[in-house]
N, C-alpha and C positions, 0 to 999 in steps of 0.2 A: 504493500500499500504506499502511494507516495507521501511525502511529508506534507503538512499543510502548506508550508512555504513554497514547496513544487508546484502543488496544486494551484495556488494563488498565483504564481508566477505564469503557469501556463494558461489560466483563465484570464489573466491581465492581457497575454499576448492574443488569445483569441478575441477578445474584446478589440484590442488596438488592429488587428487584421481586418475584422469585418467592418470597423469604422473607416478605414483607409483604402479599402479596395472592395470591390464586389467579388464575394466568394459565392458560388452557385450551389455547392453541395458538399457533403462531408468528406468524401475522397479528395476533392480538392483542397480542403482545409487541413485535413489529415497529411497531406504531401506538403503543404507549406510548413505546418508545425514540425514535420519530420525534418526539413531543410533547417528549422531554427533549434535542433536538438531536442524535440519532444517526440518520443516514440509512444504515442497513444493508440489505444484499441478504438474501435468504433464505438462499443459500448461506453468507455470512458468518454469519448467526445459527446457522444449523445447525453450522457449526464451532465457535462459541462454545459453544453448549450441549454439544457433544460434549467440548470441552477442558474445560469445568467439570464435567463428569460430572454432567450434569443429565438427569433422566429425567421420564417421567410416571407418575404414580400415580392409581390408580383412586378415585373418591369413592363413597361410599354411593348417590348419587342418579343413578349410571350415568354421570356425565362423569367427565373425567381432568384433571389439572393438572399442572404442571410442580413438580419438588421437586429441591434440589441436596444431593449427598452430600459435598461438600467444604466446607472452612472457607475464608471468603473471604480469610483471610491467607495462603492457599496458591495464589495466582494465577500463580506462575511458570510459563511455558510447559513442556510435558513436555520438551522437548528440551534446556532450560536445566537441568533437575533430572537428566535421564539422561547427557548426554554426559559431564560430569567423571567419572562412574563408568564408563561403557561404552566409550567412545572409547579405540581404541589408535592408530589413524592414518587420515590422509585423504590422497589423492593422485590425479591424474589426468593424463588424455592425451586432446587433441581435446576433444570435447564430453562426456567421461565422467569421473565421480569415482569412485573405490573407497574405501568408507568401510568400516573394519576395526573391529571391536568385541569384546569379551569374547565367550566361547561363549555362545550363547543369547540375546545381546543385539542382534542385528541387526533382528528384527522390530518390537521396541518403539521403537527408534531411529528406523526406516524410517517408522512410523506417525506418530511425532512431527514428523519431517521433512515428511510429507505436510501434516500440521495446520498448519504454518508457511504454507503455500500461497506460497513463495517464487517470485516470477514467472519466476526464471531456471532453475527446475526443471521438465522436461517430465514426469518420472516416476521412480519409484524401484523396484528389484527387490532384494528381501531374501531371503537365506538364513538360515544359522545365526549366522554370524559376520561376514558379509560383505554389504554393500549397494551396488548399482549406481545411482549417479545419473545420469540422462540430461538434459544440459543443453539448452537451446534454441540456445545458441551457445557455442562454445568460448571466445570472449572472457570469459565468466563463470565460467570454471574456477577462477582464482586467488581471485576474490572468494568463491567457495562454499568452498572450501579453507580460505581465511582466517576466514570466517564460522564455519565449524564448529570450527576449532581454537580461536578466540576464545572459543566457548561452552563448549568442554572446558577451557578455562585451561590449553591445551597451549603 
């Protein structure tokens, strides 16, 4: 898993690229990133584009290109922005962690956790104020609970 600074640098480069030229598809973007020293998979690039809220816009000539909707200064992952405001608790048993949020916050937090692609998490199930994290191994439970609490400043 890349370090947060490597991910941030890659995402900054992605935003710079799509703001400075027309990039028409992920293959083109991956090739440009590769030339800049980033060996990125299609799945990672898709996650980056989703996190950065990058979408495709149509061009008058019938082609489309990527455009970003966020300011490059706002590159903190969604989870870091959400948890301090929405998390009420996180605790677990076995290979399960239950994350409690304020009412209506579970879906957004679960999606942000999914975007992090933490290898220790097999999947998430979210309700209105509760998220069930299914871990690959119960040995990761305390790590995940600590990570979530640290991001929420609890």
